[in-house]
DRENTORBA-324776 format. One record per atom (N, C-alpha, C): residue in three letters; x, y, z. Coordinates in steps of 0.1 Angstrom, whole numbers, plus 5000, padded with zeros to 4 digits. Atoms other than C-alpha are relative to their C-alpha. Example, Ala and Ser with C-alpha at 12.3 -4.5 7.8 and 13.67 -1.06 7.14 Angstrom:
<sites>
ALA500949885000
ALA512349555078
ALA500950125000
SER499149895000
SER513749895071
SER499250115008
</sites>
This chain:
<sites>
MET500649875002
MET525449855049
MET500550074988
ALA499449945012
ALA527849965022
ALA499349954987
ALA500650055012
ALA526249734997
ALA498650064998
ALA501449945000
ALA522749865006
ALA500150154995
ASN499949865004
ASN524050225001
ASN500250014985
GLU499850005014
GLU525250134966
GLU498749974992
ALA501250055006
ALA521949964958
ALA498950124999
PHE501049894999
PHE519950274968
PHE500850145001
PRO499249885000
PRO521950584957
PRO499250125005
ARG500649894993
ARG521250904976
ARG499750114990
THR500549895010
THR519551094947
THR498550005000
GLY501549995001
GLY516051224944
GLY499549954987
LEU500650045013
LEU513551134917
LEU500450094989
SER499549925011
SER514951244884
SER501050115004
GLY498949914996
GLY517851414903
GLY499550105010
GLN500549904991
GLN515451614925
GLN500349975014
GLN499950024986
GLN515751654962
GLN498950075007
THR501049944992
THR513351744989
THR500650115009
THR499549894992
THR513952085006
THR498950035011
LEU501049974989
LEU512252145040
LEU500850065012
GLY499449944988
GLY513152385068
GLY501550034999
GLY498649975001
GLY516452475053
GLY500949894998
GLU499250125002
GLU517652115050
GLU499649934987
THR500350075013
THR517951905019
THR500249855003
VAL499950144998
VAL517251535020
VAL499849924988
GLY500250085012
GLY517851294992
GLY499049895001
SER501050115000
SER515251034982
SER500749884995
ILE499450135004
ILE516450674980
ILE499149944990
ARG500850055011
ARG515250544947
ARG499849855001
SER500350155001
SER513650204941
SER501049944990
GLN499150075009
GLN515949954924
GLN499249964987
ASN500750055011
ASN513149844901
ASN498650084999
PRO501249924999
PRO510550134898
PRO498949954991
PHE501150055008
PHE507150024886
PHE498850105000
MET501049894999
MET504850294899
MET500750125005
VAL499249884997
VAL506150654900
VAL499050115001
ALA500749874998
ALA504550964915
ALA501050114999
GLU499249885001
GLU505951294905
GLU499250135002
ASN500649874997
ASN505051634920
ASN498549995002
VAL501450024998
VAL501751504933
VAL499550105011
ASN500749914990
ASN499451764950
ASN498649965001
VAL501450034998
VAL496051704965
VAL499450115008
HIS500849894993
HIS493551974974
HIS498649945003
TYR501450034997
TYR490251914992
TYR499450145002
GLY500549865000
GLY488552244983
GLY501250095002
ASP498949914997
ASP490852514998
ASP501249945008
ILE499050074991
ILE492852265019
ILE501049934991
HIS498950065007
HIS496252175004
HIS500649885008
ALA499750114992
ALA496651825018
ALA501349934997
ILE498850075004
ILE499551684998
ILE500850104991
ARG499249905007
ARG502451904985
ARG501249944993
ASN498850035009
ASN504751814956
ASN500749875004
VAL499450124996
VAL505251454966
VAL500449924988
SER499450095010
SER507551244944
SER500549875006
LEU499650134993
LEU508050874952
LEU499949894990
GLU500050125008
GLU508950554934
GLU499649885008
ILE500450124993
ILE507450224942
ILE500549884991
GLY499450105008
GLY509349914930
GLY499349875001
LYS500550135000
LYS508349574920
LYS500649915011
ARG499550104990
ARG508649304947
ARG500750075012
GLU499549934988
GLU509249554975
GLU498850045009
VAL501049944991
VAL507349675006
VAL500650145004
ILE499649864995
ILE507550055012
ILE498950045010
ALA500949964990
ALA506050185044
ALA499950155001
LEU500249854998
LEU504550535048
LEU499750025014
ILE500149974986
ILE504950665083
ILE499950155002
GLY500149864997
GLY504250995100
GLY498850035010
PRO501149984991
PRO501951165125
PRO498650004994
SER501450005005
SER498151145122
SER499750134992
GLY500349885008
GLY496851385095
GLY501150054992
CYS498949955008
CYS500151415077
CYS499949974985
GLY500250025014
GLY498851295044
GLY500349864995
LYS499750135004
LYS499850925043
LYS498949934992
THR501150075007
THR496450785035
THR499550084988
THR500449925012
THR495551075012
THR500949964988
PHE499150035011
PHE498650994991
PHE499749854996
LEU500350145003
LEU497850614993
LEU498849994990
ARG501350005008
ARG494350684979
ARG500250064986
CYS499749955013
CYS495950874950
CYS500449884990
LEU499350105008
LEU497650554938
LEU499049914993
ASN501050075007
ASN494350384928
ASN498850084997
ARG501049905003
ARG492250694923
ARG498849995009
MET501150014991
MET490150634954
MET499550145003
ASN500449874997
ASN490051014959
ASN499050054989
ASP501049965010
ASP487851034927
ASP498650005006
SER501350004994
SER484950954950
SER499750125009
ILE500249884991
ILE485451274970
ILE499850124991
GLU500449895009
GLU483751564952
GLU501050125000
SER499149884998
SER486051834966
SER501549974997
ALA498650035002
ALA489251644959
ALA500550034986
ARG499349975013
ARG491651764931
ARG501449955001
VAL498650065000
VAL494851574923
VAL500750054988
THR499249965011
THR497551724902
THR501449945001
GLY498750085001
GLY501051604891
GLY499849884992
GLN500150125009
GLN501551264875
GLN500349885009
ILE499750144994
ILE501350904887
ILE499949904988
THR500050105011
THR502350634862
THR500249865006
LEU499950144997
LEU501950264864
LEU500549934988
ASP499350065011
ASP504350074842
ASP500150104988
GLY499849905010
GLY504950394823
GLY498850084995
ARG501249935006
ARG501350504817
ARG499350075011
ASP500649914991
ASP499550784834
ASP498749945005
ILE501250064995
ILE496850644857
ILE498850105000
TYR501149905001
TYR494850974855
TYR499750054986
ARG500449975013
ARG494650984818
ARG498549984997
LYS501450015002
LYS491151024804
LYS499549864996
GLN500450135005
GLN491150684788
GLN500049895011
GLN499850104990
GLN491950504821
GLN498749985007
ASP501250044992
ASP488950314836
ASP500449985014
PRO499650024986
PRO489250354874
PRO499749865005
VAL500350134996
VAL487650014879
VAL501149904996
ALA498950095005
ALA490249844857
ALA501350035007
LEU498849964993
LEU492950044875
LEU500049935014
ARG500150064986
ARG491749914909
ARG500249855000
ALA499750145001
ALA492049564897
ALA501549984999
ARG498650005001
ARG495749634890
ARG500750055013
VAL499549944987
VAL496249834922
VAL498949985011
GLY501050044990
GLY494249664949
GLY500250075013
MET499949934987
MET493549804984
MET499449925011
VAL500450064988
VAL493249655018
VAL499850115011
PHE500349894992
PHE491549885043
PHE500449985015
GLN499750014986
GLN492149955080
GLN499149915007
LYS500950084994
LYS489049785091
LYS499649894990
PRO500450105010
PRO488249445075
PRO498650024995
ASN501349975006
ASN485349485051
ASN499549904991
PRO500650105009
PRO484049155038
PRO498750044995
PHE501449985005
PHE481049175016
PHE499049925007
PRO501050084994
PRO477749045030
PRO499749884992
LYS500250125009
LYS478248725010
LYS500849895007
SER499250114995
SER479748385015
SER501550024999
ILE498649995002
ILE483448335019
ILE500449984986
TYR499750035014
TYR483548184984
TYR499750124992
ASP500549895008
ASP481548474969
ASP500850125002
ASN499249884997
ASN483748734986
ASN501249994990
VAL498850025008
VAL486848594967
VAL499650004985
ALA500450025014
ALA484948514935
ALA499550134994
TYR500649885005
TYR483448864932
TYR500850074989
GLY499149935010
GLY486349024914
GLY500249934987
PRO499850085012
PRO487148744890
PRO498750004991
ARG501250005008
ARG483448734880
ARG499850134992
ILE500349885007
ILE483049104872
ILE501150044990
HIS499049975010
HIS486349124854
HIS500249884989
GLY500050105010
GLY485648804834
GLY501349915000
LEU498850084999
LEU488748614847
LEU499949855000
ALA500250145000
ALA487148274848
ALA499149964989
ALA500950055011
ALA485748084818
ALA498949915004
ASP501050104995
ASP483847834839
ASP500149995015
ARG500050024986
ARG483047724874
ARG501349945005
ALA498850074996
ALA486047494876
ALA501250105001
GLN498949904999
GLN488447784868
GLN499750105011
LEU500349914989
LEU486648014893
LEU500349935013
ASP499750074988
ASP486947744919
ASP501650005003
ASP498550014999
ASP490747724912
ASP500550145005
ILE499649874996
ILE491048104915
ILE499750035015
VAL500449984986
VAL489148114948
VAL500949925010
HIS499250084992
HIS491147824963
HIS501450055001
THR498749955000
THR494447954952
THR500250135007
SER499949874993
SER493748304965
SER499949985015
LEU500150034985
LEU492648174999
LEU501349935005
GLU498750064995
GLU495747955001
GLU501150105001
ARG498949905000
ARG498048244992
ARG499850105012
ALA500349914989
ALA496248455019
ALA500149925013
GLY499850084988
GLY496948175044
GLY498749975007
LEU501350024994
LEU493248105050
LEU499349874996
LEU500750115005
LEU492347805030
LEU499849885010
LYS500150114990
LYS493047545057
LYS498950025010
GLU500949964989
GLU490847735081
GLU498550004995
VAL501349985005
VAL487847775058
VAL499649904989
ARG500250095011
ARG488047485033
ARG498649945000
ASP501350074998
ASP484947315047
ASP498850095003
ARG501149914998
ARG482847625051
ARG500050124991
LEU500049895010
LEU483147825020
LEU498750074998
ASP501449945002
ASP479347875019
ASP499650085012
GLU500449924989
GLU479348045053
GLU500350154998
PRO499849865003
PRO479148425055
PRO501550045004
GLY498649954997
GLY482548605054
GLY500050085013
LEU500149924988
LEU481348815083
LEU500049915013
SER500050104989
SER481248495105
SER501449975005
LEU498650034997
LEU485048485105
LEU500550105011
SER499449914991
SER487248645132
SER500650124993
GLY499549885006
GLY488748985127
GLY501349984991
GLY498850045007
GLY492148845116
GLY499749924987
GLN500450085011
GLN490448595093
GLN499450094990
GLN500649915009
GLN488348865078
GLN501050084992
GLN499049925007
GLN491349075070
GLN500849914989
ARG499450095010
ARG493048775053
ARG499049974989
LEU501050025010
LEU489748715034
LEU500150124990
CYS499949885008
CYS490049075022
CYS501250004991
ILE498850015008
ILE493549015011
ILE499949904989
ALA500350105011
ALA492448694992
ALA499250064989
ARG500949935009
ARG489748904976
ARG500850094991
THR499249915008
THR492349154965
THR500949934990
ILE499050065009
ILE494848914950
ILE499349914990
ALA500850085010
ALA492048714932
ALA500050064986
VAL500049945013
VAL492148964904
VAL501350034994
ASN498749995005
ASN495848944898
ASN500550145000
PRO499449865000
PRO496949294909
PRO501550004999
GLU498549985001
GLU500449424904
GLU500550085012
VAL499749924988
VAL500349664934
VAL498949985010
ILE500950014989
ILE498749614968
ILE500250115010
LEU499949894990
LEU497949914990
LEU499349955012
MET500550044987
MET497449855027
MET499950125009
ASP500249894991
ASP495950125049
ASP499949965015
GLU500150044986
GLU496850035085
GLU499349865001
PRO500850125000
PRO495749675079
PRO500049925013
CYS500050074987
CYS496549555114
CYS499650085012
SER500349914989
SER495349845135
SER498849955008
ALA501150054993
ALA492149665144
ALA500249855005
LEU499750144997
LEU493849325151
LEU500849985012
ASP499250034988
ASP495349155181
ASP501449964995
PRO498650035004
PRO499049065182
PRO500249884992
ILE499850125007
ILE498648715170
ILE499550014985
ALA500549985013
ALA496548815140
ALA500950104992
THR499049915006
THR498949105133
THR501249924995
ALA498850085004
ALA501848855132
ALA499749924987
ARG500450085012
ARG499948645106
ARG500050094988
ILE500049915011
ILE499348945084
ILE501450044996
GLU498649965004
GLU502949055086
GLU500849894993
ASP499450115007
ASP504148705077
ASP499549994985
LEU500650005013
LEU501748725048
LEU500550104991
ILE499449895008
ILE503049055036
ILE501449964995
ASP498750055004
ASP506548905036
ASP500049904989
GLU500250105011
GLU505348625014
GLU499550074987
LEU500649945012
LEU503348844990
LEU500950094993
CYS499149915007
CYS506149084983
CYS500949934990
GLU499250075010
GLU507848814963
GLU499350024986
ASP500749995012
ASP505148874937
ASP499450144997
TYR500749875002
TYR503649224943
TYR500950115006
ALA499649874994
ALA504649584950
ALA499050035011
ILE500949974988
ILE503249664985
ILE500350135006
VAL499949884993
VAL502650004999
VAL499150005013
ILE500750014987
ILE501650005036
ILE500150135008
VAL500049894990
VAL500550295058
VAL499949945014
THR500150054987
THR501250225094
THR500450105010
HIS499649914989
HIS501450415127
HIS501049935009
SER499050084992
SER503650135141
SER501450004994
MET498750005006
MET507250205135
MET500749865001
GLN499550144999
GLN508049855148
GLN499549924988
GLN500550075011
GLN505849715121
GLN500750044987
ALA499349955012
ALA507449935094
ALA501449945000
ALA498650064999
ALA510849805106
ALA500049854996
ARG500150155002
ARG509649445104
ARG499749974985
VAL500550055013
VAL507949435070
VAL500650074988
SER499749925012
SER509449705047
SER501550004997
GLN498649985004
GLN512649755027
GLN500350154999
ARG499849855000
ARG512150135024
ARG498950065008
VAL501049924992
VAL510350395045
VAL499950144995
ALA500249865004
ALA508850725035
ALA499450075012
TYR500649924988
TYR508250985063
TYR499350124995
PHE500849885004
PHE505451235058
PHE499850095012
HIS500249904989
HIS504951555078
HIS499250124994
LEU500849895004
LEU502151805072
LEU499950014985
GLY500250015015
GLY501551695036
GLY501250004992
LEU498850015007
LEU505151685027
LEU500749875002
LEU499250124999
LEU507351385019
LEU501450055004
VAL498849954994
VAL510351465042
VAL501249924996
GLU498950095001
GLU512551165037
GLU499649874995
VAL500250145004
VAL512750835019
VAL501349935001
ASP498750074998
ASP515450585028
ASP499849855002
GLU500050144996
GLU516350225033
GLU499549995015
THR500750014987
THR514350105064
THR501050015011
ASN499150004989
ASN517350035086
ASN500650145002
ARG499449874999
ARG518850375078
ARG499150105006
ILE501049904995
ILE515650565085
ILE500049995016
PHE500250024985
PHE515550415121
PHE501350015007
THR498749994993
THR519250435128
THR500850134997
ASN499249885004
ASN520550735109
ASN499250094991
PRO500849915009
PRO517750965096
PRO500750124997
GLN499349885005
GLN518951255076
GLN499350135003
HIS500749884997
HIS516251505086
HIS499650015014
LYS500349994986
LYS515651635120
LYS498549975003
LEU501450034998
LEU511851605116
LEU499849855001
THR500150144999
THR512251235109
THR500649955013
GLU499450044987
GLU514551195139
GLU499150035012
ASP501049974990
ASP512051375161
ASP498849915001
TYR501250105000
TYR509251145150
TYR500449875005
ILE499750144996
ILE511050815154
ILE500549995015
THR499650004986
THR512350925188
THR498950045010
GLY501149974992
GLY508951025200
GLY499850155004
ARG500249864996
ARG509451405202
ARG498850064993
ILE501249955007
ILE506651465177
ILE499249884996
GLY500950115004
GLY503651255167
GLY498849995008
</sites>
């Protein structure tokens, strides 16, 4: 544990700390920050949904966002690839950078951003297309394949990395909607990684799946984090403990505490975090 403490010094982003309810909690920084949110606020009309959230996301790590329903986890997640742009009343302030560049700058094409910051949703959402065309869709629109042979290679590689190729190799022309729920979610992951993202956002990706399918997705997350930064929203503290290296606890739109996963669940620094993980609130 001492080595882990040295790797994640107890300092906030740029020396800042989070103050809440009279207590001050340091933010455990990423060892290799790649995506950085600073003082992010989100308003939906008059509703202030996210308040001054600062968080680093590192390369090749999984960070889990936990907290009670309605605390702002998904709202913050949607800021990271500008999904909130589709909500007319939404207003995002602060700064979010990806590899040092502001993702909300005027010159940033949101479609191009979402190729770099992919998203897997709570409910599997395959397109009403074949298994092959689900995975090939992104590479086609982004011009990632020069010919059919290269597209075939992207599709097969993506399905293999998503742990699905063996199950569908002989039925790539069948509808993606013909697959089981767990297979559909892995198809959506294959579709996400087919465009070579750098960050993968996952919004409760296992909430609609049975325990066996959930275990497959969690194993996949463990494999994918060798190449991608992964941010996962989950209501399951057990899942957060299994898949993540760091955990961020949200409460009423505030980021209360960020720490190494083991420490969050064994020695949280804020009472709100302790109350949540012990079941007193939530």
